[in-house]
N, C-alpha and C positions, 0 to 999 in steps of 0.2 A: 352435551355438544349440540350446538344449534344446527338445524337442518340446512342442507346445502341450498335449497331453493330460496332461503331468506337472503342469499347473497347473489342471486341471479340478476344480472344487469341487462344491458342492451344486447339484442341479438343472441340471447341465450348464454352470453358469457358471464363469468363470475367476477363480480365487483368486490374488491377487498374492503372489509369494514375499517372504520377509523382505528388507527393505532397499529395496524398491520403494515409490514414492509415487504416489498417484493425483492428478495435476495436470492435468485437462483444461481446455481453453479454453472460453469461453462458447459458442462455436459447436459445438464437439465435444460439450459437455454437452447441448445442445438437440437436435442432429441424431441422435447415436448412442445417446443414453440416454432423454431425455424423449420424443422422437417415437416411439421403439419401445415405450416404456411406455404411452403414450396409445393406440397402435394395437395393443396386445397382441402385439407381435412379440418374438422372442428377443433378449435383451440381449447385448452383447459381453462382459460380465463381471459377476460377482456382487459388485461393489464398492459398490453403492448399495442400502441396505436400505429396506424399507417401515416407516416409523415416523411417528407423528403428532407433528410438531415442536411443536405447540401443546398437547401433553398435559402437559408439565412445563417447568420452568425450563431454560435452555440448558446449565448446568453439570451437570445430571443426565441429559443425553441419552446414548445409548449411544456407545461409542467413546472414543478418546483425546482428551481435552479440549485437549491441546497442539497437535493437528493439526486441519486443516480436515476437517469431517465432512459427508457428503452423505446426504440422505434423500429418498425418494419420499414424498409426502404429498398428501392430498386437500384442496384449498382450500375445498371446499364446507362452509359452516357456520362457517368461521373468519374469513373476510374480511368486515369491516364498515367500509367507508371506509378510513382509514389506521391503524386500531387493531385489534389481534388479541390477545385475552386468552388466557392459558394456563389450563388446567383445574386443574392442581395447582400450588400455590405462589402466591406473591404477586408479581405483575408482569404486564407486557404488552409486546407487540411493536408498535412504532410506525414507520410508513413515513416515511422522510426523503428529501429530494431528489426528482429527477425520474427517471422510468423510462428505462432505456437500451434502445435497439433492438439486437436481435441479427440481423445481416445474414449471409446465406449467401454464402460466397466464390465459389460456382459460379453460382447464379442471380441474385445481387445483390438478392435480395428479403428483406424483413423476415420472419423465421421465428419470432421469439420476442421476449419482453420480459424485462428484468431490473429488479427493484426492490430497494432496500436498506432493511432494517429494523434498528432498534436496540432493545435490550431495556432497559426501565425497571422499577425496583422500585416496590412499593406500588400504590396505586390509580391510575386513569387521570388524566392531566393533572397528576400530581405532578412529572413531569419530573426524576425522580431517575435519570438515565441511568447505564448501566454501560458496560463496554468490550466487551460481547457484540454482535456484528453477524450479520446473516443476509441472504443473497442468495436471492431467490425467482425462479425461471425458469419461465415459462409459454409455451405455444405461442400463436400468433396465427393468425387465419384460420379455415378450416374444413377438413374432410377432403379436399375437392377441391383445396385449396391444395397438399397434399403428394401426393395420388393423383388426378390429374385424370380418369382414365378408370375409376376404381373408386369404390365407395361402402362403404368399410370401416367397421366399428363402432369408434368412438373415444370416449374419456372425457377431454374437455378440462379437467376439473376437477383432473386430476393436475398436480403441479408438482414441480420439483426444488429442494431447499433446501440451501444451503451455509452451515454455521454455523461461526463462528470468533470468537476473542477477540483484539482488538488489544493489542499490547504497550504498556507504558508508555514514554513518551519520557523518556530520562535527561537531566537538566539538568546541563550541565557547569559547573564552578566559574567564577564570574564572568560567567555568561551574561547575567545581568540588569543588569550594569554597562554604562553607556553608553560607547561607544568614541569617543574624540575624536582628532583628528589630532595627531601628535606635534609638528609645527611648521608654521608657515606663513611665506612669504617676508616678509610685512609685519611679522611678529613679530621678525625678525632686526634687531638694533640694531648699527650700526657701532661699532668700537672706535677710540678716539683716544688718541694718546700726548701727554702734556703735557711738552713739552721744557723748561718752566720749572721743573719739579720736580727737586730734587736726587736723583740716584740714586747712591749710594755716595759716592766722593770726587770724581767728575767733575761739572761743571756744564754743562748744555746737551747737545746731541746728540753722539754719538761722532764722532771725527774720521774723515774719509774714508780709505779704504784706500789704501795707497801703491801706485803703479803697479808692475807687475812689471818687473824689469830684465832686459833681454836679455843673453845671454852676450857678454862682451867689453866691455860698457859700463863707463865709469868711475863710481866712487862719489865724489862730492864731499862732503866733510864740512866743516862750518863750525865754526870755533872758538867 
């Protein structure tokens, strides 16, 4: 295993090597990154940059647009109900659904909340939605919730944002066609043979098969 100092980047943070992906869980994102950012503590890695996600449209944000991007940003002045406008470009972020509680696996307490936003083009309430989504993570409680015996300085206006674009669902051929059952028992009709109809040169049903003759039995022929 390579030494950790080989991956040390700017300001003592850890810069991930090529081929690695930053895929933290919601709990890890809140405890190991957001909490430390709020309380001005050293971060475990320099993989989340400070950038105002409401400054521009999502496809112009720094980083690879094909990957999930993470940013520290201050919520103050941007959150107004469930609508958050962007400063540059035409569009706005709109909150959808209910907020999700982030629960600590150790203390079993709620330590954060996550809400989902979708980006829409144009003016507010046009509802021209795009495939761009954003998760906003924020801490809940107060400083004593995380440090009961201390009174550290904290800025609870900070949040972590995860921006990503959902892929289009490919429609398979014939997916819109209704699927019906191939057959049902009640649809099966019995077949009947009409023995009164002439088949070939014989009239009526075929004669019964002759019984098998055992070995040594006599064959009686009639003149």
